[in-house]
C-alpha positions in Angstrom: -50.4 120.4 37.4 -46.9 119.8 38.6 -45.4 116.4 40.0 -45.6 118.2 43.6 -49.5 118.7 42.8 -50.3 115.3 41.4 -48.3 113.5 44.4 -50.6 115.6 46.8 -53.6 114.5 45.4 -52.7 111.1 44.9 -51.8 110.9 48.8 -55.1 112.7 49.7 -57.0 110.2 47.4 -55.4 107.1 49.2 -56.3 108.8 52.6 -59.5 109.1 52.0 -60.2 105.5 50.5 -58.6 104.3 53.4 -60.3 106.1 56.0 -62.7 104.1 58.3 -65.6 106.3 57.2 -65.1 105.3 53.4 -65.1 102.0 54.1 -67.2 101.4 56.9 -70.0 99.7 54.4 -67.7 97.9 52.4 -68.3 94.4 52.5 -66.3 91.5 50.7 -67.4 88.3 52.6 -70.7 86.5 52.4 -73.5 87.7 54.6 -73.4 86.3 58.1 -75.5 82.5 57.7 -78.5 82.1 59.6 -78.7 78.3 59.1 -76.5 75.4 59.9 -76.1 75.0 56.3 -75.3 78.4 55.8 -72.4 77.7 58.1 -71.1 74.8 56.0 -71.3 76.9 52.9 -69.6 79.7 54.8 -66.7 77.3 56.1 -66.1 75.6 52.7 -65.8 79.0 51.1 -63.1 80.3 53.4 -61.4 76.9 53.5 -61.0 77.2 49.2 -60.2 80.7 49.7 -57.3 80.1 52.0 -56.1 76.9 49.8 -56.1 78.8 46.5 -54.6 81.9 48.2 -51.8 79.6 49.5 -51.2 78.2 45.9 -51.4 81.9 44.6 -48.4 82.7 47.1 -46.5 79.7 46.6 -46.7 79.6 42.6 -46.0 83.2 41.9 -43.6 83.4 45.0 -41.5 80.7 43.5 -41.7 82.1 39.8 -40.6 85.3 41.2 -37.8 84.1 43.2 -36.6 81.9 40.2 -37.1 84.9 37.6 -35.2 87.2 40.1 -32.2 84.8 41.1 -31.6 83.5 37.8 -31.9 86.6 35.8 -29.1 87.4 33.0 -27.8 90.4 34.4 -26.0 88.8 37.5 -24.3 86.4 34.7 -26.7 83.2 35.1 -26.7 81.0 32.3 -30.0 79.2 31.5 -29.7 75.4 32.0 -30.6 72.8 29.0 -32.5 69.9 29.8 -35.4 68.0 28.5 -37.5 66.4 31.4 -37.4 65.7 35.0 -39.3 62.6 36.2 -39.6 63.8 39.7 -40.8 67.1 39.1 -43.5 65.6 36.5 -44.5 63.2 39.1 -44.7 66.1 41.8 -46.7 68.3 39.9 -49.5 65.5 38.9 -49.6 64.2 42.4 -49.7 67.5 44.3 -52.5 69.2 42.6 -54.4 66.0 42.5 -54.1 65.5 46.3 -55.2 69.1 46.8 -58.2 68.6 44.6 -59.3 65.5 46.8 -58.8 67.6 49.8 -61.1 70.2 48.5 -63.6 67.8 47.1 -64.3 66.0 50.5 -65.6 69.0 52.3 -67.4 70.3 48.8 -69.2 67.1 48.2 -70.6 66.6 52.0 -72.2 70.3 51.6 -73.4 69.8 48.1 -75.3 66.6 49.4 -76.7 68.3 52.2 -77.8 71.4 49.6 -79.9 68.8 47.8 -81.6 67.1 50.7 -84.9 68.2 50.4 -86.5 65.2 52.3 -88.6 65.3 55.3 -90.0 68.9 55.3 -91.9 70.6 58.3 -93.1 72.9 55.8 -93.4 73.2 51.9 -93.8 76.3 50.0 -94.3 77.1 46.4 -92.5 80.1 45.1 -93.7 81.2 41.9 -91.9 84.0 40.2 -93.7 86.4 37.6 -92.4 89.9 36.0 -92.2 91.3 38.6 -93.5 89.9 41.9 -93.5 86.5 43.9 -96.5 84.3 44.3 -96.6 82.2 47.4 -98.6 78.8 48.2 -98.1 76.8 51.6 -98.7 73.6 50.3 -97.8 71.4 53.3 -97.4 71.7 56.9 -98.7 74.0 59.4 -100.3 77.0 57.5 -101.4 74.6 54.7 -103.7 76.6 52.1 -102.3 79.9 52.7 -101.9 81.9 49.4 -100.5 85.5 48.7 -98.5 87.7 46.2 -95.4 89.7 47.4 -95.0 92.7 45.6 -92.0 95.3 46.1 -93.5 98.1 48.5 -90.9 101.0 48.1 -92.6 103.8 47.3 -92.5 104.8 43.8 -91.5 108.6 44.3 -88.4 107.2 45.9 -87.8 104.6 42.9 -88.1 107.6 40.0 -86.2 110.1 42.3 -88.8 112.4 43.5 -88.1 111.6 47.0 -84.4 111.3 47.2 -84.3 112.1 51.0 -86.9 109.3 51.7 -84.9 106.8 49.6 -81.5 107.9 51.4 -83.3 107.2 54.8 -84.7 104.0 53.6 -82.2 101.0 54.9 -84.4 98.7 53.0 -84.7 100.6 49.8 -85.7 98.1 46.9 -85.8 95.4 49.4 -88.9 95.7 51.2 -92.6 94.1 50.1 -95.9 94.4 51.0 -96.5 90.3 52.1 -93.5 88.7 53.6 -92.7 84.9 53.4 -93.4 83.8 57.4 -91.9 80.7 58.2 -91.4 79.2 62.2 -87.9 79.1 63.6 -86.1 75.7 63.7 -88.5 74.1 61.1 -87.1 72.6 57.8 -88.7 74.6 54.8 -88.8 73.1 51.3 -88.9 75.8 48.9 -90.4 74.4 45.4 -89.7 77.1 42.5 -91.3 77.7 39.1 -92.1 80.6 37.2 -95.1 81.6 34.9 -93.0 83.6 32.3 -89.6 83.8 31.9 -86.7 82.7 33.9 -86.7 84.3 37.6 -84.3 82.6 40.8 -85.5 82.8 44.4 -82.4 83.8 46.5 -82.0 84.9 50.1 -78.1 85.0 51.1 -78.7 84.8 54.6 -80.1 81.5 54.8 -78.0 79.8 51.9 -81.0 79.3 49.7 -80.9 80.0 45.8 -82.6 78.1 43.3 -83.8 79.2 39.7 -87.5 79.1 39.0 -88.1 77.8 35.5 -91.3 78.0 33.5 -92.8 74.5 33.3 -90.5 72.7 35.7 -90.4 72.6 39.3 -86.9 73.1 41.3 -86.7 72.5 45.0 -84.5 73.9 48.0 -84.7 74.0 51.6 -83.4 75.9 54.6 -84.0 76.1 58.3 -83.6 79.0 60.1 -81.8 78.9 63.6 -82.9 82.2 64.5 -85.7 84.5 64.5 -85.5 87.7 62.3 -86.2 89.5 58.9 -84.0 88.0 56.0 -83.8 89.7 52.6 -83.2 88.5 49.3 -84.0 89.3 45.5 -84.6 87.3 42.4 -81.1 86.6 40.9 -81.9 86.1 37.2 -82.1 88.6 34.9 -86.0 88.7 34.2 -86.4 91.8 32.0 -87.1 95.5 32.7 -88.3 95.2 36.0 -85.4 92.5 37.3 -84.5 94.6 40.3 -87.7 95.4 41.6 -89.0 91.9 42.7 -87.2 91.6 46.1 -87.9 88.2 48.6 -88.5 89.0 52.5 -88.6 85.7 54.7 -89.7 86.6 58.1 -88.8 83.9 60.5 -91.0 83.8 63.7 -90.9 81.6 66.9 -93.4 78.9 66.8 -96.0 80.6 69.2 -96.1 83.5 66.8 -96.2 81.4 63.6 -99.0 79.3 64.8 -101.0 82.4 65.5 -100.0 84.0 62.1 -100.9 81.1 60.3 -104.4 80.6 61.7 -105.1 84.1 61.1 -104.0 83.8 57.3 -106.0 80.6 56.9 -109.3 82.4 58.0 -108.5 85.3 55.8 -108.4 82.7 53.0 -111.5 80.8 54.1 -113.3 84.4 54.5 -112.0 85.5 50.9 -112.8 82.5 49.2 -115.3 82.7 46.3 -117.9 80.4 45.2 -117.1 79.5 41.6 -120.9 79.2 41.2 -121.7 82.4 42.7 -124.1 84.9 40.3 -122.5 88.4 40.7 -124.0 91.9 40.6 -122.1 94.3 39.1 -121.9 96.2 42.4 -120.2 93.1 43.9 -117.9 92.9 40.9 -116.6 96.5 41.2 -116.4 96.0 44.9 -114.4 92.5 44.5 -112.4 94.1 41.7 -111.2 97.2 43.9 -109.4 94.9 46.3 -108.0 93.0 43.3 -106.9 96.4 42.0 -105.0 97.3 45.1 -103.2 93.9 45.3 -102.3 93.6 41.8 -102.3 96.8 39.8 -102.1 100.2 41.9 -98.1 99.8 42.1 -97.9 100.8 38.3 -101.7 102.4 37.6 -101.8 104.5 40.9 -104.9 104.6 43.0 -106.1 107.4 41.0 -105.9 105.5 37.7 -103.7 107.9 36.1 -100.5 105.6 35.9 -97.0 107.1 35.9 -96.2 109.4 32.9 -93.5 108.1 31.0 -93.5 104.7 32.3 -96.8 103.5 33.2 -100.0 104.3 31.5 -103.2 105.8 32.7 -106.2 103.7 32.8 -108.6 106.5 33.6 -109.6 107.6 29.7 -107.8 105.0 28.4 -109.3 103.7 25.0 -108.5 100.0 25.7 -110.5 100.4 29.2 -113.4 102.1 27.5 -113.3 100.2 24.4 -114.7 96.4 24.0 -114.6 94.4 26.8 -112.9 91.5 24.8 -110.1 93.6 23.9 -109.1 94.6 27.5 -110.1 90.8 28.4 -107.3 89.6 25.9 -104.7 92.4 27.2 -105.3 91.5 30.9 -105.3 87.6 30.4 -102.0 87.8 28.1 -100.1 90.9 29.0 -98.2 93.0 26.2 -94.9 92.0 24.9 -92.3 94.8 25.0 -94.0 96.8 27.6 -94.3 96.1 31.3 -97.8 94.8 31.1 -97.2 91.2 32.0 -100.2 88.5 32.1 -102.5 88.3 34.9 -103.8 84.6 33.5 -102.9 83.3 37.2 -105.4 85.4 39.1 -109.2 83.9 39.3 -112.0 84.3 36.9 -113.6 86.2 39.8 -110.6 88.3 40.4 -110.1 89.3 36.6 -113.5 89.7 36.0 -113.9 91.7 39.0 -110.7 93.9 38.1 -111.9 94.6 34.6 -115.6 95.7 35.9 -113.7 98.0 38.4 -111.6 99.9 36.1 -114.2 100.2 33.4 -116.5 102.1 35.8 -114.2 104.3 37.9 -112.3 107.2 37.8 -113.3 109.1 34.4 -114.3 105.8 33.0 -118.1 105.3 32.9 -118.7 102.4 30.4 -121.1 100.9 32.8 -121.2 97.3 31.4 -119.9 94.3 33.9 -117.6 91.7 33.0 -118.6 88.3 34.3 -116.3 85.0 35.4 -118.1 83.4 32.6 -116.6 85.6 30.1 -113.4 85.4 31.7 -113.6 81.5 31.2 -114.8 81.6 27.8 -111.8 84.1 26.8 -109.2 81.5 28.5 -110.7 78.6 26.1 
């Protein structure tokens, strides 16, 4: 290819990349803030960026001017001098003044970010590999508890449904259970983790906080507009790090009150008496619900798993082997695999799901695991 050919391709490429179609989805800035704190952060970001840009233009502009104006080719000779008090004072005081000017708005914003006092609602967010667990601890909706898991179809993730993936506006940013909060209320979020480091991050709400095992961290937000806001775990937490999104649904007060009431009724109805004596049929029925909430995404409703990614439970040697081995695996998980620990589930939940898997599909073990068995294994 000659020079003319290269030039034509360069021009064509430049025109393509600068076309409106090519840059329609290209975004350089932060997401549009939906909280007053987010607006402060956005404004601070803009101010600091402008200051840095002005400094960049000033410094490099002066430098290039000096190099060009005093170049040797026009006969300029380098001046010999040792020091200049005025210049040294200037390049000390001017940067100091700039830093103070930047520190004043930054300090105010940072203080506001850390002020988690007097919340209207407190929610604990617990990171697991790879899902989020939520507990409403204070305020309207107290007592609500649920897990939030990626709901993007596995076929889209594995590339078996490319058309569906391309048509899905929320690919890898959708979950089965949203975090629901009322508009205009201060929400304090307590973050922790059950296994490794995670981070609870929703850009539009200007909230990001690490979730550290064994520690409780906190942050807050107050959404000014009803809507659905999406985020993701922002800490590299393992193999499926990209598969644990966060979805916050902000409702008007009346809608939120109705939602909270309905959820509290569900919690009350699903509450299990720890002293209940279970029949095998009851354990299996309860376990089927637990399986649908926690296991079906990987092992599938058929129990056949996903070849090459998640093992089948139907016909599994572990599931059809001694119950103690399966209990140990479910409680503690297995390092180096996608099988994480499920010790955060209740004794009744674990007893139910183990009983269900051992007596479903091609598995016909015929035994039943009781909550007492799980309790003994924990100890």
